[in-house]
C-alpha positions in Angstrom: 52.6 156.5 47.0 54.9 159.4 47.1 53.8 162.5 45.2 56.4 165.3 44.3 55.5 168.6 45.8 57.2 170.6 43.0 58.0 170.2 39.4 61.7 169.0 38.8 63.6 171.6 37.0 65.3 171.0 33.6 68.7 171.6 35.3 68.1 169.1 37.9 66.9 166.4 35.5 69.8 167.1 33.1 72.4 167.0 35.8 71.0 163.7 37.0 70.9 162.1 33.4 74.4 163.4 32.4 76.3 160.7 34.4 74.7 158.1 32.1 75.7 160.1 28.9 79.3 160.1 29.5 80.8 157.2 27.5 84.4 156.4 26.9 86.1 154.9 23.8 86.2 151.1 23.9 89.4 149.6 25.2 91.7 148.1 22.5 94.4 145.5 22.8 97.0 144.4 20.3 96.6 141.2 18.3 99.8 139.0 19.0 99.7 137.6 15.5 99.4 140.7 13.3 100.0 143.3 15.8 96.7 145.2 14.7 94.5 146.8 17.4 91.4 144.7 18.2 88.8 144.6 21.0 89.7 142.4 24.0 88.3 138.8 24.1 87.2 138.8 20.4 88.6 137.4 17.1 91.0 139.6 15.3 89.1 141.1 12.3 92.5 141.3 10.5 93.9 137.8 10.8 91.0 135.8 12.2 93.1 134.5 15.1 91.9 134.1 18.7 94.2 132.6 21.5 96.8 131.7 19.0 94.4 129.6 16.9 92.9 130.3 13.4 89.2 130.4 14.1 87.6 131.6 10.7 88.8 129.8 7.6 90.6 132.2 5.1 89.0 132.7 1.9 
């Protein structure tokens, strides 16, 4: 099994981990029914429509 010869510095460790810490905002699409922003491929939280059909019964 390979054994490291030297201790990995904090800078080296942080720079390696930094690529995983960069997160972008989620992509938003526009609901065709109510024209509100929503996550793609999900039921609209405002009007409860998906693919032109009412999914959740309105109360």
